[in-house]
N, C-alpha and C positions, 0 to 999 in steps of 0.2 A: 104448255108450250116449250119448257126446257126439256121435257122428256122428248119432245119432237126434234128439238136440235141436237140433242145428245144422240138419238137414235140415227139421224142422218149424218153425223159427223164420225161416228163410232168406226164405220167401214175405213174411212179415209185414215184415221188415227192408227187403226189396226194395221193397214196397209203400210204406212210409214214406219211403223215400228218392225213390221216384217223385214222391210227394206233396209232399214238401220241394223237390224239383227244380222243380215246376210252380209252387209258391208263391214260389220264388226267381225264376222266369221272369216273373211277376206283378210282382215288387219291381224286377226289372231294367227292365222296361217303365215303371214309375214313375218311376225314375231317369232313364231315356232321355228322358221328357217335360220333365226339367228343361231342356232347351234351351230351351223356351218362355219361362222367366223371364230367360234369357240374351239372347234375341232382344228381349224386353220392355225389358231394361236399355239395349241398343244403340239401339232405337227411341227410347227415353225421351231418351237422351243427344243424339240427332241432333235432336229436338224442342227439347230445352233449349237446344243449340247456335244453332238457328234463332231461337228466342225471344230470347236475349240479343243475338245479332248484330244483329237487327231493332230491338231496343231501343236498343243503342248507336248505331245508325245514326240511328234517330229523335232520340236525344239529341244527338247531334253536330250535326244539322240544327237542332235548336232552340238550341243554343249559337250556332251561326252566325249564325241570325236575331237572336238577342240582341246579338251583337256588332255587326252591320250596324246594328242600330237604335242602339246606343250610338255608333256612328262618325257615322251619319247625324245624330243629336241634337246631338253635339259639333260637327259641322260647321256645322249651323245655328246654334247658340248662338255660335260664332265669326263667322259673318256677321252676325248680330245684334248683336253686340258691336263689330264693325268699322263698322257702319251708324249706331251710336249717337253723337249730337252731344254729349252731355255726360254726367256720371256719373249723373244722375237717370234718364236715358232708358236707360242700360244697365241699371241696377238694375230699373227697371220692365219693361223687356222680358224680361230674365232671369227675373223674378217671373211673368210672363205665360205663361212657357214652362213653368213648374214643374209644373202639374197633367198636361200631356201627357207629361212625363218619369215623373211618378209612374204615371201609366196604363199607360205602356208597361212600366215594371218590373214592375207587379202583372200585367199580361198575360203577360210572359215568364215570371214565376215560376209561374202558373197552367198554362202550358203545359208547363213543365218537370216540374211535379208530375203532370201529366196523362200524361206518359210514364211516369213510375215507377208511377203507379197502374194503367196498361193493362199494364204489364210485371207487375205483382204479380197482377193477375188472370188473366193468361195462365199464369203460373207457378202459381198456385193451382188452376186448371182441369188443368194437367198433372199435378200432384201427386195430385189426387184421382182422375184417370183411372189412374194408375199404382197407387195403393192399391186401387182397386176391383179392377183386372186381378190383381194380386198376391194379394189375398183371395181371388179365384177359383181361381187356381193353387194356392195353398197349400191351400185346401180340397180340391181333388181329388187331390193328392198325398197329403195326409193320409188321406183316406177309402181311397184304393189300399193306403197303407201299412198302416192299421189291419185292412183285409180280408185282406191278405196275412198279417199277424201272426196274426190269428184262425184262418186256415186253417192255416197251419203248426202252430200250438200244437193245434188240435183234432185234426188228422191225426196228430201225433206222439203226443198223448195216447193216441188210439184204437190206434194201432200199439203202443205201450207195453203197453196192457192186453191186447192180443191176444197179444203175445210172451210176457208173463208167465203168462196163461193157459195158452198152449201148452207153455211151459216146465215150468209145475206139473204139466201132465196128463202129460208125457213123464217127468218125473221120478218122478211116482207111479208111472207104468206100469214104469219101470225098477226101482224099488224092490219092486215086487209080483213080478217076473221072478225066479224062484230061479236063483242062480248055478251055473254048470256046475263040475264038479270035473275038474281036469286028473289026468293021470296022476302027477303029482308030489304030488297031495294039496292043492294050493293053489287057492284059488277064482280063477275068472277073471273 
């Protein structure tokens, strides 16, 4: 009797195993596609590195211009002070130079802020592009996983129903078949 049940249910079990195997292959392919996010992370890191290095270089150049401007202004102030004939001329000459110094400070501050603003914009663009790419990748992987999950669940449910039906059928048939008597008088 057990041999009959086993023989009758074996195709259903094998079929369910094949379907599960196919769904597992689909899932494995989805997992294999995860190298794309790793590639995205590497690409993003390289872009981030490029942006920060470029920004630091611009900032260093801006700071160098600020220092050069400060040194030039100090030199000019010292020359004007050396050329002054009295204290009144010294104060008046120094006061006359104040608007140019103020304008230079404002210009330098604006240029420094511009470097930070440009860097922020570049980083914002990078983050937006990464988020968009990540959403695409995540959506594709989630869709594949959902499809594989549904397929496996559906196939397993179908195989279970068929196996249950076949088992019930074989069991009923086995119960309906009269048992043979052996020579010892026991049922076989």
